N, C-alpha and C positions, 0 to 999 in steps of 0.2 A: 774680337771686340776691340774697338778703338775709340779714342776721344775725338770728338769733332767740335770745332768752334769757329764762329764767324769772326770778322774783324771786330776789334774791341773785346778781346777775350775776357770772359767773366760775365758778359751779358747773356750769351746764349751758348751754353756748353752742354753737349749731350753725348751719350754713348751710341756708337753704331754697333748693332748686333743683329743676328738672325733670330727672329722670333717665330715660335711655332704657333700656328693657328689652332685654337682650341675649339671655337664655334663661330659661325656666322649665321645670324638669324635676322629675320625681318621683324621690325617693331613698328607697327602702324605704317606710316609712309617711308620709314627709314630702315637702314641696315645697321646692326650692331655687331662688331667684330671683337672677339676676345682673343688676346695674344698672350702667350707665355713669354715674358720678358722680365726676369727677376731684377736685373740691374737697373732697368728703367723704372720699374715699380718702386724700388727702394729709394730712388732719388726724387721721385715726383713730388711736386707741390701744386695745390689747386690753382688752375689758371694756365698751367703750362700745356704744351702740345707735343705731338710726335709727328715726324715726317716719314711717310711710308713710300718706299720704292714700288712702282707698279709695272706690270708687264712681264715679269719673270727675268731670269738670269741673262737671256740673250736679247732682251728688248731694245728697241731704239728710243724708247721714251725716257728722257733724261730727267724730267721734272717730277719731283715727289709730290704726294698729296699730303698737305699739312692738316691735321685733324686734332681738335681739342679732345681731351681725355674725359671720359664719363666716370670711370671708376677704376681704382687700383686696389689690389689685394696682395700686399707684400707677404702676408702670412699664409697664403694659400697658393703656393707655387710661384708667386710673383706674377700675377696676371694684370694686364692693362686692357681696358675696354674702351673702344672709340665708337662714335656714332656718325654716320654720314648719309647723305641723300643721293640716291641714284635714280629714284623714280622719275621717269621722263627726261633724265639727263642724257646728253649726247657725249658726255665725257667717257672715253674708253678706259681711263684710269680707274675711276670709281666702279665702272662695270667689271673690270678685272678683279678689284677687291671683293665685290659682291659675289663673284664666282668662286672664291676660295673655299676650300673644304678643310675639315679637321686634318691636322698633321702636315698641311702645306707650310711652306716657309715664306716669311715676308721679311725683307730687309728694312730695319727700323733705325731711325736716329732720334734720340730723345733722352730725357725730357728737355724741351727747348723753351726759350722765352722767359719773360718775367712773370712771376705768379701774382695772384691777387694779394694786396697788402691787407693784413688782418688787424682788427681793432685790438688795442692793448687791454681794454676793459670790456666786460659784458655790455652789449648794446643791442638795440633793435635793428636787425638787418633785413632789408628787402631785396630779394633776389628775383630779377626780371628776366624772362627768357622767351625766345620765339624760335619755332622750327627746331632743327636738330641742334642748333647752338645752345639750347637750354640744357643739353646734356652736361655741359661744363660746369653747371651750377651745383650739381649734386655732391661732388667731392668737396666743393667749398662749403656746402651746407653741413656736411659731416664735421669738418674742421671747426666751423663756427659753433656748432653745438657742443663740441668738446671744450670750447672756451666759455661755455655757459651763456652764449648769446642767444637771443630769441630770433628765430628764423621764419620769415614770411615769404611766400612765393607768389609771383604773378606770372602766369604762363599764357601765351597767346599763339594763334595760328589761323589759317584760312578756314579750317574745318576741324572736326574732332580728330581725324587721323593725323593731322598735321601738328597736333600739340604733343610734344614729347614730355613724358614723365609726370602726367597729371596725377596718377594714382600714387606714385612715390612721394610727390610733393604733399599730398593730403596725409600720407602716413607719417612723414618725418617732420613736416613743418608745423609751426605753431598756428599758422593759417595758410590757406592756399586759395587763390582766386584764379579762375580760368576764364578766358574770353576768346570767342571765335567770331570771325566776320560773318559767318552764315548762321550763327546761333545754335549750331548742332551740339555744342558742349559749353556749359557755363553761361556767362553773360554774352550778349550780342554786341559786337563792336570791335574795337582795336585796343591794344595795350594803352595807347595814348589816351583813349577815351576814359578808361577807368583808373589810370595811374594816380591822378590826384586824390581820388577817394581812398585808394588802397594805402597811399602814403599817410593820410590822416588816420585811417582806422588802425594801422599798424604802429603808429607813432614812430615811424622809421627814423633812425639816426644816420644811416648810410645806405646807399643804393648800389647794388652790383647788377650788371647786365651782360648778357651774351645773346647774340641773335643777328638778324638782318641789320644791315647798316642803317636803314631808315628807323628801325626800332631804337637802336643805340642813340641816334640823333635826338629822337623824341624824349627818351629817358633822360639824357643829359640835360636837355632844355628844361624839363619839368623839375628835375632835381635841383637845378640851379635856381629856379623860381622859388623853391621852398627852402633855399639856403642849405641844401644837403650835399655832402660830397658824393660823387659818383665814380665808380670804377667800371670800365667797359672793356670787354674782350672783343677785339676787332678780327675775329676768326674769318668771317665771311669776306671781308676786304682782302685778307691774306690769300684766301682760296681763289678769289676772282682774279688776282694779279698773277697767279701762276708762279708764285715765288718759290725759291729754293728752300727756305726755312732757316738758313744759317747766316744770312746777311751778305752773301756774295753777289747776288744778281742785281740788287738795288731796284727791283721792280715794285716792291711793296711800300715805297716811301709815302708818307702822308704828313701834312703840315701840323705841327704841334707848337703851341705857345708855351715858352719857357717861363720859369720863375721871374725872369727879368723882363718879361713882356715881349721878348723877341721871338719871332716865328722861325723854327728850324725844321728841316725835313728829317723825319725819324723813320726808321725801318720798323714795320709792324712786327716782324719776326724776332728781332733782337732787342728793340726798345719796348716791345709789347710781348705778348698779345694784349696785355692789360694796360690800358691808358686811363688817365683822368679824363672823364667825359667832358668837363668844362674846358679842357686844354686843346681838344681836337677842333680844328677848323672844318667842320662838317661840310660847309658849303663849298669848300675848296678842294675836296678829295679828288684825286686824279689830276691835279694841277700843281704847279710850283708857283705860289703867289709871288708877285713882283717884290713884295716887301719882306720875303723870307731871306734869312741870312744866306748869302752865296748865290741867290737867284740870278739868272742871266738878265742883263739889262737890255731894254729896247734900244736899238740903234737910233742915233739922232743927236743933235747938239754937237758941241765941240769936243775935241779929243782931250 
């Protein structure tokens, strides 16, 4: 077992360890994998993620799969559970993970990244999730409840099988709203359609979100309209960039507005996964804005 850290040590420090697979099960459209990793479970804070090596000991696949954590149980053997989507995916890495069996070994680095920031006093918290990304909200919900916060859920997806955690949300939340695009579960529509109503009904003081990038963009915009702080986990963006998870490859950079109003390129893995929603320049993802600090300048003019 070794310590692993990216540049700027202290931002994303995790343990590298060989974890034992306890179970791999299908949950609706997704797969849930439970790993025995006591040291990772002991260090975990809601919003952090783990980076799993894929392909086995002699594989040529170098890039890990970075997955948000659904649940940890430090007191029950030190288990860590992650949720991922392989249905219809062409990714051989998640396919390899889905094919693991009990007692297989998986190389894990974690926990990594910045966690969700927690309120100092009991407040009304709205947790918004879409797809498998919603899994990251449940460890947060447990922590918020222990702080005597009221927890309200809003979960969405294309159809009923694409909504993760609806039953759990109804069981542990003070309220739970579900919305599907085809109307097969809960309200018909998108998260964006019902979010204003849920904010008002829950009297939300803060909004947390995890899910597709488009959902995070909408949640951030609506929260700002209502004058509410928002914290978003950019897990999907990290996965799509094929990042290393520890800040070395620099493929997961995104433009963030600082306290001084200056845009800087931040790494999703080490400066996130959790970001302030109103600070992300959602329309500029995948680019380096010309006004960002250190951005390359267009050629032209005098030297």
